[in-house]
C-alpha positions in Angstrom: 176.8 141.9 210.9 176.1 144.4 213.2 176.3 147.0 210.5 173.1 145.2 208.8 171.2 144.8 211.9 171.4 148.5 212.8 170.5 149.6 209.1 167.9 147.1 208.9 166.8 148.8 212.5 166.7 152.4 211.2 164.8 151.0 208.3 161.9 150.8 210.8 162.3 154.2 212.5 159.6 156.2 210.2 157.1 153.8 211.6 154.2 155.5 212.8 153.4 153.2 215.7 155.0 155.1 218.8 155.3 151.5 220.9 156.9 149.9 217.6 159.5 153.4 217.4 159.8 152.5 221.4 160.9 149.2 221.0 163.5 149.9 217.9 164.8 153.2 220.0 165.7 150.8 222.8 167.3 148.1 220.6 169.4 150.8 219.0 170.3 152.5 222.1 172.0 149.2 223.3 174.5 149.0 220.6 175.2 152.6 221.9 177.6 155.1 220.1 178.6 152.3 217.5 175.2 152.7 215.9 175.6 156.6 215.5 177.5 156.5 212.1 174.8 154.7 210.5 172.3 157.0 212.3 174.0 160.2 210.6 174.0 158.5 207.2 170.5 157.6 207.5 170.0 161.2 208.1 171.8 162.6 205.5 170.4 160.3 202.9 166.7 161.2 204.3 164.1 164.1 202.8 161.6 162.9 205.2 161.7 165.7 208.1 159.5 163.3 210.5 162.7 160.6 210.2 165.3 163.2 210.4 164.1 164.8 213.8 163.7 160.9 215.0 167.3 160.2 214.2 168.4 163.8 215.6 166.7 163.0 218.8 168.4 159.0 219.1 171.6 160.2 218.7 171.6 163.0 221.2 170.0 160.0 223.8 172.9 157.9 223.0 175.5 160.9 222.9 173.8 161.7 226.9 173.9 158.1 227.9 177.6 158.0 227.2 178.6 161.3 228.7 176.7 160.2 232.2 178.5 156.8 232.1 181.6 158.7 231.4 181.3 161.1 234.1 180.1 158.0 236.7 183.3 156.3 235.9 185.3 159.2 235.9 183.9 160.2 239.3 184.5 156.3 240.8 188.6 157.0 239.7 187.9 159.9 242.5 187.9 162.3 239.5 191.8 162.4 239.3 192.0 163.6 236.1 190.8 167.1 235.8 191.1 167.7 232.4 189.2 164.9 231.2 186.2 165.5 233.7 186.2 169.3 231.9 186.3 167.4 228.6 183.1 165.3 229.4 181.3 168.4 230.3 182.3 169.7 227.2 181.3 166.9 225.3 177.4 167.7 226.5 177.2 170.7 224.2 179.8 169.8 221.7 180.1 165.8 221.5 182.5 166.2 218.4 185.1 168.0 220.8 188.5 167.2 219.3 190.2 165.9 222.5 193.8 165.6 221.0 193.8 169.1 220.1 192.9 170.3 223.7 195.9 168.2 224.7 198.0 169.3 222.2 196.8 173.3 223.4 197.5 172.4 227.2 200.8 170.5 226.1 201.9 173.9 224.1 201.1 176.1 226.9 203.0 173.7 229.3 205.8 173.3 227.4 206.4 177.3 227.1 206.4 177.5 230.5 208.6 174.7 231.8 211.4 176.7 229.5 211.1 179.5 231.7 211.2 177.7 235.1 213.6 176.4 237.1 214.1 175.0 240.8 215.9 178.2 242.2 212.6 179.9 241.9 210.6 180.5 244.8 207.0 179.8 244.9 205.9 183.4 244.3 208.4 183.5 241.3 207.3 180.5 239.9 203.7 181.8 239.6 204.7 185.0 238.3 206.7 182.9 235.3 203.0 181.3 234.7 201.3 184.2 235.1 203.6 185.7 232.0 203.0 182.9 230.1 199.5 182.2 230.8 198.0 185.9 230.5 200.8 187.6 228.9 201.8 185.5 226.0 198.6 183.6 225.4 196.4 186.1 226.3 193.7 184.5 228.7 191.7 186.5 230.4 188.1 186.9 232.1 185.1 187.3 230.0 183.6 190.4 232.0 181.3 191.9 228.8 179.4 188.1 228.9 180.0 186.8 232.3 177.0 184.5 232.7 177.3 183.0 229.1 177.4 179.0 229.3 180.4 179.1 226.7 182.8 180.4 229.5 182.2 177.1 231.3 183.4 174.8 228.3 186.7 174.2 228.1 187.3 173.6 224.4 186.0 177.0 224.0 188.0 178.7 226.7 191.1 177.0 225.2 190.0 178.1 221.5 188.8 182.1 222.7 191.5 182.5 225.3 188.2 184.1 227.7 186.4 182.3 230.7 184.5 182.4 233.8 186.8 182.3 237.3 186.0 178.4 237.3 187.3 177.8 233.9 190.3 180.1 234.0 191.4 178.4 237.1 190.9 175.0 235.8 193.1 175.1 232.6 195.6 177.1 234.5 195.7 174.4 237.4 196.0 171.6 234.7 198.9 173.5 233.1 200.7 174.1 236.7 200.1 170.5 237.7 201.4 168.8 234.5 204.9 171.5 235.8 204.6 169.9 239.1 203.6 172.8 240.7 201.2 172.4 243.8 198.1 174.9 242.7 194.4 173.5 243.0 191.1 175.0 243.1 189.9 176.9 246.2 186.0 176.9 246.4 185.6 180.1 247.5 181.8 181.3 247.9 180.9 183.7 244.6 184.2 183.4 243.2 186.1 180.4 242.2 190.2 181.0 242.7 193.4 178.7 243.2 195.9 178.1 246.2 199.4 177.3 246.0 199.9 174.5 248.6 202.6 174.7 251.1 204.9 172.2 249.5 206.7 171.2 253.0 203.5 170.5 254.2 201.2 169.1 251.5 199.5 167.5 254.6 198.1 170.4 256.6 195.1 171.1 257.0 193.3 174.4 257.5 194.3 178.1 256.5 198.2 176.6 256.8 197.5 174.3 253.9 197.9 177.0 251.5 200.8 179.8 251.3 199.1 182.1 248.7 195.8 182.5 246.6 195.7 183.2 242.7 192.8 185.0 241.3 192.9 184.1 237.7 189.8 186.3 236.7 192.5 189.2 237.8 195.5 188.1 235.7 196.5 186.0 238.3 196.7 188.9 241.2 198.1 187.3 244.3 196.4 187.3 247.7 196.4 186.2 251.3 194.7 184.7 254.1 193.6 187.9 255.6 192.1 189.1 252.1 190.2 186.0 251.8 189.0 186.8 255.3 188.2 190.5 254.3 186.3 189.1 251.1 184.0 186.7 253.3 183.0 189.4 255.8 182.1 191.9 252.7 179.8 188.9 251.6 178.2 188.8 255.2 179.3 185.0 255.7 180.6 183.2 258.7 184.0 182.1 258.2 184.2 178.2 257.4 187.3 176.3 256.9 187.0 174.9 253.8 186.9 178.4 252.4 190.5 178.5 252.9 191.2 174.9 251.7 191.8 173.5 248.2 189.0 171.4 247.0 188.7 168.1 245.0 188.2 167.9 241.2 184.6 166.3 241.9 183.7 169.3 244.0 185.1 171.6 240.8 183.1 169.7 238.5 179.8 170.2 240.6 180.3 173.9 240.7 180.8 173.9 237.0 177.5 172.1 236.4 175.8 174.9 239.1 177.4 177.6 236.7 175.8 175.9 233.6 172.6 175.2 235.1 172.5 179.0 235.9 173.5 180.0 232.7 170.7 177.9 230.9 168.1 179.1 233.2 168.7 183.0 232.5 168.3 181.8 228.7 165.4 179.5 229.4 166.7 176.1 228.3 164.9 173.9 230.1 165.6 170.8 228.3 169.5 171.6 229.0 168.4 171.9 232.6 167.3 168.9 233.0 170.1 166.9 231.6 172.6 169.1 233.5 170.4 168.3 236.5 171.0 164.3 235.8 174.5 165.0 235.5 175.1 166.6 238.7 173.3 163.6 240.1 176.0 161.5 238.4 178.6 163.2 240.8 176.9 162.6 244.0 176.1 158.9 243.5 
């Protein structure tokens, strides 16, 4: 019955009256993603460019509405699942992304690292093991030749190409680390996103003592200290702030990801994409 209703509405999409089209569009939008297979079928069987354009725009509108709702739900759950949050952002550019395949790749890397780890290792030794698996065995590295490309900010692309920006490399690395019960989380350092290994004995600590050491995933997991963070901040001529040294929330991570994407698309002049990313950014601040 629903299929017949959608098909009947789709058959009216080429109506030249904009008001009629608006009403039909609203009804199809209310049906959500269930309408997409019918719209795609209609597009494939049409030779009418006008109708095809309307269908394409309608499919995108439905997908974007779905992404907004998913992002709001993710935020309302306190952004506990960083992998899921990164996938939601990827769906904006790649609506058909295969989430199961992404999970399999993450699980494969996690399993290979797990085989090399044991409880007798120190935190530094554990990170060296993970660095070997992540950077040497799987070949992840920073995309230095095309640093500002938006592709560096999509988790599916980074998992496929093994190249990314500091933020996405850190996201993938920390997801794997947390799967292994290693307390490695994002640190929202200005100009360069990094990771911090939390003090396992003092997970409730605040300030600098919260983190044992820091990890630079854009430089193959280089380890550095609080003093080196202080030096970096001085080089940027910034006033040191406590949050520069502390781990951040997943919501803050996704907020930075969207800012990175907006900057990347601004350089390319993709104004429509920027408008939508601004809306997604607003979803995280609701």
